[in-house]
MARMARDO-170438 format. One record per atom (N, C-alpha, C, O): x, y, z; residue in one letter. Coordinates in pm, whole numbers, plus 50000, padded with zeros to 5 digits. Each point is the difference from the previous one (the first is absolute). Example, Ala and Ser with C-alpha at 12.3 -4.5 7.8 and 13.67 -1.06 7.14 Angstrom:
# MARMARDO-170438
513194943150780A/499115011950000A/500905012050000A/501044999850066A/498615010749862S/500825011950006S/499235010950073S/500515011150017S/
***
This chain:
# MARMARDO-170438
499754757150917M/498945002249902M/499125011550045M/499695001450119M/499915006849785T/499165011550031T/498634995650048T/499374991449937T/500165014350173S/498664997050049S/498965006549910S/500205011249952S/498704981950025Q/498935005449917Q/498775003550082Q/498915001649946Q/501274999850186T/498875003550087T/499445013649960T/500755009649982T/497954991150005T/499365012649965T/499845008650125T/499534995250103T/500845017349886V/499885009350112V/498535002850029V/499205001649908V/500444999050220K/498635002950041K/499805014850035K/498925005549979K/502135000950074T/499885013950044T/501165008349944T/501164996150009T/498515015349933L/501015009649955L/500005011650098L/499015007350010L/502094994450062L/500165011050094L/500935010349938L/501174997149974L/498325014950003I/500815010749941I/500425009650111I/499165006650061I/502144994049964L/500545009750095L/500375012749924L/500624999449894L/499005012050159G/500135012449924G/498775002049913G/500095005749891G/498764989750159A/498775000049921A/499505014049967A/499265001749903A/501125008250175S/499555013649974S/500955007749909S/499775011849972S/501304981549982G/501005006649917G/499655000249852G/499034993949956G/501805013349967D/499765001949857D/500094987049922D/499194997649911D/501794994150120L/500204987549927L/498764991250005L/499604994249899L/499785004950219T/498824991550015T/498855004949915T/499384992349927T/500325020750081G/498865005449928G/500225000749850G/499074997649923G/502145005650035R/500265002449857R/500314987349923R/499684999149882R/500944991150183L/500484988349926L/499514986650055L/499524991549924L/500605006650207L/499694986850057L/498534996449987L/499674989449947L/499455019350102L/498574996749998L/499444999049858L/499234990849974L/501115018349933P/499544997949862P/500524987049939P/499294993449925P/501975003050108G/500554987349950G/499244988150054G/499714990649927G/499955009850202L/499214989450061L/498614999449938L/499494989149973L/499905022550004A/498655000449945A/499944993349863A/499094992249973A/501875010749940R/500024994049866R/500184984750012R/499394992349926R/501455003550168L/500224985750022L/498714993050043L/499664989349949L/499645016950145V/498744994350049V/498935000349890V/499254990449983V/500695020649944A/499005001349894A/500184989749890A/499044996649930A/502184998550052R/500284989849899R/499804985850055R/500384990249936R/499035008850184D/499744987050064D/501284992150027D/500024987849990D/501045019550043R/501294993450025R/500435001450146R/501154997250034R/497935007050052A/500245000450145A/498634999950067A/499255009749991A/500424979450076T/498694998750065T/500174996550147T/500994993850040T/498035010450039G/499994996550142G/501015007450085G/500274996150113G/500305014749834L/501065007250070L/499425010050100L/499015006849972L/501624994050144Q/499685010450098Q/501055011049988Q/501194997249996Q/498355015449999L/500905011449986L/499995008150129L/498955004150048L/502244998050007V/500145008050122V/501055010749975V/501104997149953V/498565015350079G/500955010949990G/500475004250139G/499234999450096G/502015004949914A/500535004650129A/500965011549975A/500725000249901A/499295009350189G/500895011349987G/500055008450126G/499264997550095G/501625012349904S/500165008650118S/498975011250004S/499815006350104S/499524996349784D/498985010549996D/498714995250068D/499604988649982D/499755020350096P/498784996150071P/498775000349910P/499095008050022P/500894983549878W/498894999849905W/498764993450059W/500104990650079W/498765014449882T/498744993650039T/499684989049899T/500584999849891T/498514990950143P/499594989749904P/499475006149871P/500224994449892P/499095016750118D/499455006449879D/501115005449909D/499894999349878D/501165006250182Q/501115005149919Q/500664988649921Q/500295001349882Q/499944987650186W/500624988449935W/499084994449890W/500464996949891W/498275002050139L/499054994749904L/499935009049876L/499904995149888L/500155017850133E/499975009349887E/501214997949911E/499895000449877E/501284997450184R/501224997549922R/499874987049920R/500344999549882R/499174990250182V/499864987049934V/499025001049883V/500314995749889V/498525009950136E/498985000749894E/500425009049885E/499684997349885E/501045013350146S/500505008849896S/501014992749911S/499975001349878S/500924991050184A/501014992549926A/499394988549921A/500544996049898A/498324998750151F/499344988749934F/499075004349887F/499584991649920F/500105021450071A/498935004649911A/500234996349854A/499104994949934A/502105007550016D/500274997649858D/499884985249967D/499374996349902D/501254995250181A/499944985649976A/498584994950012A/499584991149925A/499675014450169N/498624995650022N/499145002949877N/499114992149966N/501155019149968S/499205003749882S/500244990649883S/499174999249909S/501954993650092Q/500344991149890Q/499874985250036Q/500214991349916Q/499435005850210A/499974986250047A/498734992849957A/498975006349975A/501114980450016D/498794992249978D/499254998650132D/500435005550102D/498464987149898A/499164999150120A/500764994050117A/499885004750113A/500914985049860A/500774993550108A/501045009650057A/500195000650121A/500485006949789G/501005009650046G/499395011150083G/500575004250101G/498265000649857K/499325010550077K/499624995050139K/500155007250099K/499384980449908R/499634994450132R/501214999050091R/499935003050119R/501194992949824E/501204998350082E/500555013550045E/500435001250115E/499565008649800L/500445013450039L/499095005750109L/500475006450093L/498224991149894K/499055004850100K/500244993150134K/499945006450105K/500334980549890R/500254992650124R/501235005450073R/499985001750122R/501095000949802I/501215005450062I/499725013550063I/500435002650112I/498855006249817S/499675013250054S/499184999050128S/500205007850093S/498894982649913E/499134998650117E/500704993850120E/499555001750113E/501554991049863T/500664993050111T/501355006050037T/500594995950100T/499915013749823T/501325005650028T/499975008450128T/498955004950042T/502224996750018S/500115008050123S/501355007050004S/500934996449928S/499145013750157Y/501235007950016Y/500395000350147Y/499145001850087Y/502154996549940R/500495000450138R/501095010650012R/500915000649918R/498995007450184E/501075009650029E/501034993350088E/499654994350104E/501625006249856L/501044994150083L/501375005449961L/500195005349890L/500754993350202D/501405003549977D/500744986949973D/500214992150092D/500185005649782V/500584987249964V/501374997750064V/500474988750005V/500175022050043T/501324998450059T/499954997950151T/501034997750063T/497775002949996A/499864998150145A/499924985250033A/499334992449929A/501335003550176D/499994985950039D/498574995150022D/499235005950075D/500454983249858G/498744993250027G/498805004349919G/499064992149984G/500925020249964Q/498795004849933Q/499714992449870Q/498894995249980Q/502105003749934L/499794992949874L/499774985150024L/499154993949936L/501595000450155A/499834985850032A/498594997150051A/499404989949965A/500085019150118A/498644998250053A/498975000449889A/499064992150000A/501115017049905L/499075000849888L/500074987349914L/498974994649960L/502235000850013L/500164988049919L/499314987950064L/499464991449931L/500585008250200G/499384988950071G/498494999749988G/499374989750027G/500035021449931Q/498545000749986Q/499524996949858Q/498804999149976Q/502124999349930L/499634998549859L/499994985549957L/500724991650054L/498445005549846E/499924986549947E/501254997049918E/500375007649911E/500284981250120A/501234996049931A/499674991449877A/498944993849992A/501995006049913P/501265007349990P/499785014949971P/499035003949936P/501915004250112V/499925014549985V/501175004849914V/501134995750020V/498585013349886A/501055007049927A/500105014050058A/499025007549999A/502144996050052V/500225013250060V/500735008749899V/501174997649970V/498145012449978Y/500585008849899Y/500515012750068Y/499225007850055Y/502104994249941F/500635011550065F/500035011749901F/501015002349933F/497885005150057A/499935011949914A/500515011950081A/499285009750022A/501964989350020L/500615009450095L/501395003949953L/500574993149916L/499985018050136P/501405003049972P/500894988450043P/499694993450100P/501395003949828P/500824988250030P/500484999050144P/500014989150058P/500405022150001H/500534999150137H/498904996650100H/500284993650101H/498485010649872I/498894996450087I/499694985149986I/499744993250099I/500295001849778S/499774985749978S/501024991650075S/499654989950061S/501615014449935Q/501044992450069Q/499785000250151Q/500174989850067Q/499455021749987E/499745000850144E/498814991350038E/500014993650106E/498975006149808A/498824991950029A/500354985250004A/499524992750086A/501325002849822C/500404986049997C/500894996650119C/499974988850052C/500835020849992A/500934997550109A/499294997450133A/500574993550088A/498205011549928V/499304998050127V/499104987649996V/499324997050098V/500684995849790L/499224987649990L/500884987950027L/501235000649987L/498144988650050T/500694987150011T/499234989849918T/498815001749973T/501874987749987A/499364989749918A/498804993950072A/499014996549937A/501105002150196A/498914993750077A/498735008549999A/498914994750021A/501225018449955E/498835008950001E/499255000149867E/498915005549991E/501674988649905L/499395000549868L/499084988149977L/500374988750031L/498435013549916P/499114989049967P/500654990649898P/500865004349923P/498754983250076A/500574990249907A/499805004749856A/498925004649962A/502154994249958G/499925003549858G/500105014749969G/499755004049887G/500625004250211T/500095014549978T/500995003349889T/501084994149991T/498535015449923R/500875005049894R/500315014850026R/499125007750037R/502124995949944L/500445013750021L/500315006449864L/500774994649922L/498615016950052V/500145006649871V/500705013450021V/499475008850069V/501714992749873M/500825011750022M/500115008349874M/500264994849892M/499565018350122E/500145009349888E/501485003949983E/500794999550094E/499565004449783K/501335005349976K/500115014050061K/498965006150025K/502224999250000P/501274992949984P/500224990150114P/499665002850115P/500914985849851F/500244989750099F/501385002450062F/501014995149951F/498995012650157G/501255004350059G/500525012449930G/499355005549911G/501834998950132S/500625011849940S/501444997349959S/500695009049950S/499774978850071S/501354995849965S/500044984850008S/499044993750045S/502055000549910E/500124985450008E/499934995350145E/499364990050032E/501315017450056E/500024996150142E/498615001050062E/499584991050072E/499695019949900S/498675001650059S/499014989949942S/499124995150070S/501045001749801A/499134989849938A/500264986450064A/499074992350023A/502185004750004R/500334987250064R/499414999550142R/499494989750042R/500595021450029H/499455000450135H/498494998249998H/499444992850083H/499905013749821L/498554998649990L/499624985849960L/499014994550050L/501774999449862N/499754986049964N/500094990950121N/499204990850016N/501775011850070Q/500154991950121Q/498805001850093Q/499534990450060Q/499985022149951T/498835002750084T/498784992549948T/499284993650076T/500485007349793L/498844993449940L/500144984950005L/499034992950025L/502185002249950G/500244985650000G/499774993650134G/499724988050009G/500405019850098A/499734994750135A/498504999150027A/499594993750098A/499595012549816L/498555000250021L/499284989749915L/499154992750051L/501175006649820V/499314990949908V/501014994249902V/501095005549985V/498574983449946P/500894994649898P/500165009749883P/499155008749979P/501934989849945E/500275008949886E/498865000249900E/499695010649945E/499674977950029D/498935000149899D/498705006050052D/499005000349929D/501015004750196H/498865007450055H/500315014950009H/499245007750058H/501904996549883I/500395014049997I/499865005049856I/500604994449909I/498635016050071H/499795005849867H/500595014049998H/499465009350060H/501674992249871R/500625013249983R/499485005549867R/500354995149893R/498825014950117V/499185004349887V/500805007849897V/500715009550033V/499154986449841D/500475007949887D/498835001249904D/499894992349905D/499225017650120H/498805001349918H/500335004149857H/499164998549911H/502045006750068F/500405004649867F/500054988449900F/499685001649883F/500724986850167L/500204988449914L/498814990650013L/500024990850081L/498955011549838G/498814991750004G/500254986549935G/500974998149927G/498134992550100K/500154986349949K/500004999949848K/500774992649940K/498365015449997A/499955000349854A/501335004849943A/500484994549901A/500125015850160T/501275005249951T/501114989650013T/500784998149907T/499274995350208V/501014989550021V/499864989249893V/500994996249937V/497794998850044L/499794989149904L/500205004749857L/500434992249915L/499275020450055N/500265005249866N/501494999749968N/500404996049891N/500425008350205I/501454999949979I/500514985849985I/500814997149911I/498724994050176L/500474986149995L/499534993149872L/500744992349940L/498025010450019G/499494994049877G/500815004549880G/500354991849914G/499935021150079L/500795005449889L/501384993649996L/500484996049894L/500155003150220R/501374995150006R/500124985149972R/500884995749926R/498224996450132F/500244985650001F/499074991949909F/500094987849996F/499015018949933A/499104992849909A/500335002549853A/499284995449911A/501825011950064N/500365003449863N/501424995349970N/500985005350052N/499114984649861T/501294994049969T/500975010149938T/501204999250022T/498265010349901F/500895009349930F/500675009950095F/501025005949964F/498444996250157L/500585009750092L/501134994250084L/501045006550016L/498784981650037E/500974994650096E/501434999649945E/500925003650074E/499324992449801P/501404999649951P/500695013549995P/501225000750000P/498005010249994V/500625013349991V/499855007950130V/500395011750006V/499054982150098W/499765007150126W/501244999050090W/499964993650105W/501125012849852N/501264998850073N/500975010949955N/499695008249914N/501504991750146R/501015010249977R/500505000449855R/500515010249954R/499344978649973N/500494999649863N/499145008349905N/500485004749897N/498254997250137H/499085006649908H/499315012450057H/499435007949925H/500634993950206I/499345011550063I/501055009950049I/500954996550069I/498855016049893E/500955010650034E/499725005950137E/500925002450078E/497805000149952K/499645005650130K/498514997650025K/499234997449908K/500395003650219V/498604998950041V/499695012050087V/500715002750097V/498225004549869E/499575011650078E/498624997350058E/499114995149931E/500725008150196I/498704998850066I/499675013750055I/500675005150090I/498285001049856I/499725014150025I/498585001750053I/499054994349946I/500835013550159F/498675003350054F/499995014950029F/500255004250113F/499475003649784D/499935014650013D/498545004350009D/499164995349924D/500545013650170E/498645004650022E/499895015049975E/500945007550023E/497874996849930D/499755014349987D/499315005650124D/499535011350000D/500404980750106L/499435004550128L/501095005850087L/501144995349998L/498525014950080A/500955005850094A/499814993150137A/499704988150005A/500495019250102L/499944994050133L/498594996050039L/499814990150071L/499195017349885E/498584996850021E/499664997250147E/499254990750030E/501315017450061G/499654998950141G/500604988350074G/499574996950111G/501434996449830R/500594988150064R/501345003050068R/500824990950016R/499405021550024A/501305003750057A/500334991850124A/501164996650022A/497845000450058R/500254992850126R/500754986949976R/500904996550076R/498734996449817Y/500714987649967Y/501175002849905Y/501134995950026Y/498585011149865Y/500965000649891Y/501295007250038Y/501084996149955Y/498835014350127D/501205007750032D/500994991950083D/501185003350005D/498344986250059G/500904991150074G/500504988449916G/500824992150045G/498675006849833A/500374988849914A/500755004749877A/501184996949983A/498145010749931G/500615004349875G/499854989449892G/499564988850026G/500805014949851A/499774991349885A/500794987050008A/499514989549957A/501695011050097L/500844988050006L/499374989350088L/499894988449959L/499695015450161R/499394990350092R/498564996849960R/499584988450008R/499685021749950D/498574998249974D/499744991049881D/499114991550005D/501665010049887M/499714992749877M/501084990049962M/499694988449971M/501555015850028I/501054991149949I/500244988450095I/500074988449957I/500055014650173Q/500284989350097Q/498884989850008Q/500254988050005Q/498525016749996S/498904990950031S/499284994749877S/499314989950010S/500825016749874H/499234995849883H/500884996449880H/499894989049947H/500965020250011L/500714998149874L/501034988850006L/500264993549900L/500325004250217L/500924988650014L/499274986849981L/500584990349950L/498145009250090Q/499224987849981Q/499744997649851Q/500104988649953Q/499565021949973I/499814998649856I/501304995649933I/500004991349914I/501115014850127M/501304996249947M/500264985150018M/500464993349909M/499245001750209A/500254985850029A/499164991049911A/500484989549956A/498275014450016L/499154992049912L/500554999849857L/499924989849932L/500635021550024L/500555000649865L/501334992649990L/500364995249892L/500365003850218A/501364994549996A/500094985550045A/500994993349970A/498035001650101M/500124987150066M/500024988449900M/499605001549885M/500874987050163E/499944987749922E/498584994250008E/499235003750088E/500454987449820A/498644994449994A/499734991350123A/500774990850028A/498145012150045P/499634991250113P/499384987149947P/499464999649889P/500624989850190A/499414987249958A/498495001049992A/499384994349910A/500015013150184T/498555001650004T/499685014450040T/500915007850031T/497824995649968L/499565013150049L/499614999550146L/499395009450051L/500954979850016D/499804999250144D/500815011050068D/501075003749953D/498405001650158E/500665011550063E/501444996950040E/500855008849995E/499424978750045R/501374996950043R/500965000649882R/501065006150010R/498584987549878D/500885000149884D/500205014249947D/501125004149970D/497785003350020L/500085013549944L/500815009250091L/500865007549953L/498864992150176R/500705009150090R/501464995950019R/500855008450027R/499454978549958D/501404995750000D/500755006249882D/501125004950016D/498264995049865A/500655005549882A/500235015050012A/501045005249959A/497985001950099V/500155014350025V/501175002550096V/500815009049977V/499274983150128A/501045001750101A/501394997849940A/500945007350032A/499204982749883V/501304997149937V/500465011949916V/501175003850005V/497915002149917A/500365011649917A/500435011750086A/500975006849967A/498334995750142L/500355011550085L/501314997750075L/500755009550024L/499534978250013R/501274997350069R/501205003049911R/501085003150050R/498744996049819A/501105002849908A/500105014849965A/500895004049924A/498225004350130S/499895014049959S/500705009450097S/500044997650120S/500525013149825S/500645010350083S/500135012849920S/499935000049877S/500265011050196I/500335012949939I/501445003050039I/500325000850118I/500525000949785K/501435000950027K/500455014650010K/499415008949940K/501644993250136A/500655013150007A/500735002449868A/500364990549931A/499865022250033P/499635012250072P/498525003249985P/499434999049891P/499955004850220Y/498575002150001Y/499585013049930Y/498855001549961Y/502115007750024A/499705012249923A/499844996749852A/499415007849926A/501124980950031K/499874995749861K/498784990949982K/499305001049900K/500454990450195N/498964989849985N/498705003250073N/499134991450014N/500745020850033S/498735004450058S/499855015049980S/500995007349993S/497774997349997R/499725014349987R/498755003250080R/499144991450020R/500765021050025R/498825004350076R/499705014649969R/500905007849967R/497844995750044A/499595013849973A/498705002950073A/499324991050048A/500365021849960R/498785004450070R/499345010849917R/500675008749943R/498004990750049Y/499315009949916Y/499875013550070Y/499875000950122Y/500185009449794T/499775013650046T/498645004549944T/499304992149938T/500355020250084A/498695004949957A/499844998849849A/500965001749924A/497824995150034G/499734998549859G/498514998549974G/499185003650084G/500494991049800T/498604998549960T/499734985849956T/500754994449920T/498184999750133L/499564986649962L/498555000749953L/499125003950076L/500654992549800D/498635000249946D/499305013350024D/498825000350035D/501905010649949G/499415013250012G/499905005250142G/499585011450019G/500784980850080R/499945004850139R/501415002250053R/500934992749967R/499205017650115K/501305003350054K/500344990650116K/499164997250086K/502074998149915V/500494991150105V/501135007050074V/500945004849936V/498994996050196P/501075006850074P/501294991950002P/500014988049973P/501055018850060D/501284993550023D/499804988850104D/499365002250102D/501204985949871Y/499834988850094Y/500415004050141Y/499334996750098Y/501805010549912A/500515003750132A/499055009250075A/500105001350122A/498955005249806K/499045008950064K/498634993450021K/499095006350054K/500774981249903E/498724993050018E/499724998050149E/500924998450080E/497805001949955K/499604998350139K/500444986450053K/499734989649940K/500945010750176G/500444987650063G/501384995449961G/500494990050052G/500165017149856V/501344996149954V/501075006450087V/499925011950031V/501074980250008D/501175005050072D/501145001349898D/500584990049958D/499715022350004E/500975002449892E/501374994150033E/500744996049910E/499615003550218S/501334995350039S/500214985149972S/501144995249999S/497774997649980R/500144985649971R/500584997449861R/500524989149974R/499395020749937N/500474998349862N/499344988049933N/500644992449928N/498075006150096T/499274988849939T/499925001749849T/499625010649950T/500734978849978E/499955000449854E/498604996249952E/499314991850061E/500285014349829T/498724996549936T/500244992949867T/499044995949933T/502225002750028L/500374992549880L/501294992650030L/500985006050046L/499034981149928A/501174991850030A/500274990449886A/499084995149935A/502205002350042E/500404990449898E/501234992450048E/500935006150053E/499074980849930V/501164991950036V/500284990049888V/499114996049925V/502155000050067Q/500394989449908Q/500344987650081Q/500925000250082Q/498354989249896V/500214987450072V/500724990349909V/499644998549883V/501394994950170D/500714989549928D/499614986550057D/499934998350122D/499824992149790I/499654986450043I/501174991049962I/500224997149882I/500524998750218D/501244992549975D/499724985149990D/500224992450095D/499305003649789N/499864985849971N/500264997649852N/500295009449926N/499624978150032W/500374996349863W/499115007049898W/500495004749897W/498224996150130R/499065005549902R/500175015049981R/499905004949887R/500365002550222W/499875014649993W/501305007750023W/499975012350008W/501164980850003Q/501255007150025Q/500235011149897Q/500034997449879Q/500145014950170G/500305011249912G/498805007349944G/500165009949928G/498614985450102V/498805006749951V/499465009250110V/499634995150106V/500325018149872P/499495009050103P/498464999350008P/499315000449899P/500194998650223F/498575001350026F/499805013750064F/500455002450112F/498895006549817I/499825013850045I/498605001750054I/499024998149928I/500875005450199L/498715001550069L/499825014750033L/500865006350060L/497994999149898R/499765014450020R/498555002250040R/499094993649948R/500705015750146S/498665004050037S/500015014450048S/500935004450067S/498005003049897G/499945013950042G/498595005550000G/499084994049945G/500765017450119K/498725006950011K/500075013749931K/501085005349975K/497735000149995A/499855013549945A/500765001749870A/500595010549974A/499394979149944L/500665000649870L/499015003849892L/498794999950022L/501715003649861G/499155005149894G/499044989849942G/499045003849934G/501194983550089G/499114989549949G/500114987550084G/500934998450080G/498104992849902T/500014987250071T/500664989549912T/499674998749882T/501234993950175R/500674989249928R/500214988450096R/500785001050095R/498524988049880K/500074988450088K/500264987849914K/499074994049946K/502205002350040E/500334989149910E/501394994350027E/500845006350064E/499354981549886A/501334994049993A/500404999749854A/499214996049914A/502015008350057V/500495000849862V/501244991249987V/501015002350067V/498914987849848V/501134991049973V/500595004249865V/499344998849896V/501895006050105T/500675004449878T/500984989349954T/500924996450074T/498884998749805F/500864989549947F/501245006049935F/500015011749963F/501034980450025R/501225004649936R/499785001549849R/499164993249942R/501585015749996P/499865001549854P/500414987049929P/500754991950054P/498745006449825V/500414988349921V/501505001049974V/500525011049984V/500194977750011P/501465000649981P/500415005349864P/501085005649984P/498044992649916H/500335005249867H/498715002249922H/499174990949989H/500675021249957L/498865003049914L/500525000949857L/500885008149971L/498594983749939P/500505000149862P/500005014149940P/499035007450015P/502054996149920K/500115013149937K/498915001649895K/499714990749924K/499715020950074G/498915002649907G/498725003750072G/499175007449947G/500674987350177F/498845003850079F/500225013850060F/501115003550039F/497835004349969T/500045013150066T/498805001050093T/499134991350001T/500845019550079G/498855002150087G/500344997550145G/501095003450046G/498004990650025V/500124998350145V/501244991950034V/500234989449943V/500555015750151D/501174992450044D/500064998750152D/501024995850055D/497905007950013S/499984998650146S/499624985750038S/499334993249922S/501085002150197P/499764986150039P/498504997250020P/499215009050027P/500434978449960N/498634995850029N/499745001250150N/500904998450082N/497835004549952Q/499615001050140Q/498714992250025Q/499124999549915Q/500814994650204L/498794993650049L/499555008150121L/500765001850095L/497985003149902R/499515008450109R/498774993550064R/499044996449933R/501035002350199I/498894994450078I/499425011350084I/500675005150090I/498094998849882G/499375010950073G/499234994850120G/499464989049997G/500515019050108F/499314996350124F/498845009650024F/500165012250001F/498664982050019G/498825007750038G/499525010049897G/500205012050019G/499174983649870P/499684986149967P/501214992649946P/500945006149949P/499034980650063D/501124991849953D/499934998749848D/499014995549944D/502075008549992T/500074999649854T/501354994449957T/500944999350079T/499134996949794L/501244994949943L/500235006849867L/499105000549916L/502105004850063Q/500375006149872Q/501384994849961Q/500934999950080Q/499184995749795F/501274994649951F/500355007449872F/499284999249900F/501845008050103D/500455007649884D/500874991249910D/500964993950047D/498695005449826V/500774992349904V/500265008749876V/499245009249971V/501824987649958D/500335007249877D/499524991949881D/500314988249987D/498935018349924V/499484993449880V/500245009149880V/500235012050014V/499704982149869N/500175007949878N/498855009949987N/498834996150006N/501515016549975G/498985010349994G/499245000049869G/500434993749903G/498465013250091P/499225001049876P/500755008549897P/500745009250034P/499054987649842G/500655007649892G/501394994849972G/500184991949909G/500795012450166N/501384995849982N/500284988050089N/500115001450122N/500014986749819V/500164987950080V/501384999150064V/500224991450086V/500705017349874L/501325000050063L/500055008950124L/500985000150074L/497955007349947S/499945008950117S/499254993050113S/498844996349985S/501835001950127L/499404993350115L/499125009850078L/500315011850011L/498614982950041D/499065008150076D/499724992950132D/500084987850008D/499615019950094R/499714994250131R/498514997250013R/499175009049985R/500494978450043A/498614996050024A/499884995150143A/500944994150054A/497925008250007T/499784996150139T/498844990150008T/498885003249962T/501414984950089L/498974990150025L/499475002350140L/500775000850096L/497935000349918T/499415003250131T/498984989650041T/499374993549917T/500485005150214A/498984990950055A/499625004850139A/500835005450073A/497904992749962E/499555002450137E/500104986950077E/499564989649953E/501015011250166L/500174988050081L/498834998550097L/499195009150017L/500754979450045S/498894996850089S/499925009850116S/501025004450053S/497764999049984A/499775009150113A/499154993150106A/499184991449968A/501025012350156S/499224994350109S/498665007150012S/499885011849968S/499114980850077D/498705006350026D/499935005650141D/498965005050043D/502164994150032L/500075005350135L/500855012650003L/500835002249911L/498975006150190L/500905011050027L/501294994450060L/499994988950053L/501135018649941P/501264994750052P/499904994750143P/500534989350031P/498795018250057Y/499904995250138Y/499024988450014Y/500064992550098Y/499045005949805G/499144988349998G/500824987449974G/499754989650060G/501235011549849E/500884988649974E/500834996750123E/500194988350034E/500305022050033V/500774997850122V/499144992950105V/500434990250060V/498365014949961L/499134994350102L/499564985949966L/499844991750090L/499975005449783E/499624986349963E/501104990250040E/499724989350052E/501535014549923G/501114991450041G/500054998250151G/500284989050049G/499465021850024V/500004999250147V/498884991150050V/500234991150082V/498555011249869L/498844992750051L/500054985249965L/499504991750076L/501095004949809M/500074986149957M/501314993350038M/500234988449967M/500645018850103G/501254994050044G/500994997549889G/500784990550007G/499225017949889D/500934998549889D/501015011450004D/499645011449969D/501614985950067P/501005010850012P/500745002949870P/501065006250003P/498394989549882L/500695001849872L/500425014549976L/501125002649955L/497985006950075L/500305014149975L/500695006850118L/500275012049996L/500024980350108S/500655005750118S/501524999649982S/500544990849939S/500135019350116V/501465000449998V/500544991250114V/499645002050116V/501194988549850R/500534990750100R/501065006750087R/500585010149960R/499674984450157A/500915006250097A/501375002749942A/500515011150011A/500114978849927D/501365001849948D/500035010349888D/500975007449986D/497964992949933T/499935009849892T/499885014250053T/500635009149947T/498584992750158A/499845013250060A/501365005350049A/500305011849984A/500484979450075E/501325004150049E/500955003049884E/500765009650006E/499184982149889D/500905001949887D/499755013149926D/500935006449953D/497804997650037C/499705012649933C/500665011750073C/500505009349936C/499514990250196W/500695010450077W/501514998649985W/500715010149991W/499814977550006R/501444998249983R/500485006649871R/501065006249997R/498154992549897I/500385005749870I/500085015250008I/500895006149941I/498175000150131L/499915014650000L/500705006950117L/500285012049992L/500014980850114D/500625006350118D/501265008049966D/500145011250051D/500804983849866P/501205007949969P/499675013249930P/500665010150023P/498324989949892V/499595012349932V/499425009950099V/500315011949996V/498834983250093I/499405008850101I/501075006450086I/499925011950031I/501084980350008K/501095005450082K/500805010449923K/500405010250056K/499844987349815A/500735009649917A/499215012949986A/500575010950003A/498124987949980W/499165012049990W/500005007750131W/500025012350000W/499944980450111N/500025006850131N/501315007550023N/500045009850075N/501034985749861R/501295006950010R/500125011249895R/501035006649993R/497924995449927D/500025009649890D/501074996849897D/500545009049935D/499784978250051S/500954995849897S/499395000649861S/500725000249899S/497965000350095V/499275001049873V/499195012950006V/499195001650091V/501015007649815P/499305012950007P/498494998449987P/499514991349928P/499755017350144L/498545000649987L/499695010549894L/500085012050026L/499564983349854E/499715009249891E/498555004950009E/499244995550086E/500405013749825E/498665005650002E/499384999849860E/500715000149900E/497974999650097Y/499275001149874Y/498675006750029Y/499414998050107Y/500125009949801A/498725006850018A/498864990049982A/500024991849909A/499005009050179A/498834991349988A/499385001649862A/499865011249949A/499784977649990G/499415000449867G/500994998449887G/499614999749883G/501694999250150T/501014997849897T/500404985349999T/499474992050077T/501475004549834A/500424986049986A/501044996050103A/500424988450003A/500015020950081G/501054997050098G/501145009649985G/499935009249919G/501154988950158P/501165008949992P/500634999949861P/499934990049928P/500675020850036E/500695000949872E/501144989849998E/500784998950094E/499294993849797G/501054989849988G/499544986050032G/500664990249964G/498185008650104W/499444986650024W/499244995749874W/499325008249939W/500794979250023P/499214995449885P/498525000350030P/499584996750111P/499615007449791A/498565000850019A/499394986149998A/498794998550014A/
***
């Protein structure tokens, strides 16, 4: 059973890094301002020799927006955290340093590894279970490993330190509201379930296209690329939610079991030149500003052949989805932003002669950030009742009052791993993509090009 012990201390490793200042601390601030985290001690640690004033300036700057919108209780709590927070300089990979710091903190402690993955793994490798305060939670950022084998090794390292339900593998992309919106749509509507299968659905597309370029993230992104950065860690999770069987409850065990079953049935089949594509942007224009060739961006190693646009076709070999392609695509520096799942239904088996007009299949589109729902249906058009017209039913779905990292931190602090990626799931996501990565490394799949600001390479569907 999942422990519900409330965390007393949040220790952020990599506290001087970009992730902490840009996402973690603002997420925490909104959580505190909403009176959903009280009595917490915040400690930052990093390799940079920061003074207390430098750390305090970062905290107060990140808290400013939430503080301006908080009620009196929220303002008091944000002020208390600012007045009691501290920063420690340390090398997390050195024997004894991290363990010594943990021994000084009030338990239970949540240790947030806002660090490059290989540093996080080294830090965990020098710890022992006996050195961790009771109830310690370990929070790991994506990517979780770099292959199925490395993910399994990291799982073994973490499992020797704390129980599985005390390990939070962060997927900030999939917020609680988004998860529940998908599940509510799927399992609360009688008219959908009978047609949610291979007999009525032609294909499912999950697309996350951005109009942003590298934006100074070469240090991380050039070692990952679109396939690892988005498809492996985020889009496969959305796919599993759309494809899974109905869980008995929304308890984390039932829900994560259902996700795991869907992923275990999933694979990308050879030939990989047919079922996967990759491309990289060249110089172009985004929103009126010139963007350099990706290979010439600062910090990029051109020899890595890192892709900025990736697409794969996943097959789910079970009764419900046999023969239905799930197409997952994500890219950067594209002409527009598109963040949605599109379910395309099969055409009607027979349309009575005499009708004219729209003959394309019905589609259900679920938008992400903000979460929206659009359902395309064919209806008799105005004027000529024999002419069919396409109408779109739209709805806005529930939104969270927290920032994405606020939702992540709430789960960590309250001991709820619902939004965390489970160990077996983390390994399975790599198992699905490992053959594609190996094929790309052999150059079995060509690296195509597209100009920044366009829809992608010529011949790719927009």
